[in-house]
N, C-alpha and C positions, 0 to 999 in steps of 0.2 A: 975084415968085417963087411958084410954085404949091407947095402942100403936098398931098401925097397922103396920105390918111387911110384907115386900116382901121377899119371899124365892127364892134365886137363886141357881140352881142346876148345877153342872158340871157333865155331863153324858158321859161315854165312851162306844162307840159301834163301832165295827168292825174296831179297830185301830184308830178311830177318837175321838176327844174330842168335845162335844157339850155343849151349855149353854141353859138352859130353866128357865123361871120365872114361878114358881109354884103358882097356884091359887086355892083356894081363898086366900085372905090376912089372915095372921095369927095374933093372939093376943099375943102369947108368942113363944119363940124360946129357946128350951132346948133339952136335950137328947131324950126326948119322941117325939118331933117333928122330929129328925133324925131317930129314930126307925120307926115312922109312914111312913116316906118317903122310908125307906129301904123296908118296908113291901109292899108298893104299887108296887114297882118294883121287888119284889122277884121272880116272875115266868115269868120274861121277859129276853131277852138277853142283856138288858142294865145294866150297872154297875154304881152306883152313886159314884162318886169320891170325891165330896165335896159339902158342903151346906153352904150358907152365908145368914144371915138375916140382912135386912137393913130397917131402919125406912122409912116409906113413904115419910116423909118430907125431908129426906136426900137422897133419891133415885134419881139417874140420869142414864139414858139409856146409856150404853157403845156403842158409835157409831162405834167403832172398830168391834164389834160383828155384828151389823146390816148392816154395809157397806162392810162386807167381801165378796170378789169376788175371786173364784178360777180361776187361769189362766193356 
């Protein structure tokens, strides 16, 4: 049975922390997935702070992230 996973990345850039949902969906989440993500951002000014894998059936969009409004 395949598990489809959504990878959530926390990215630091210019003193700010951002959240990005990485696509495509993954079938496994392990140290090799982490290394692959690190490799994708190796030559950019972005720093990957953390990664979380969530099963699609358990995934809920964090409304605090999408409704964030700088004042």
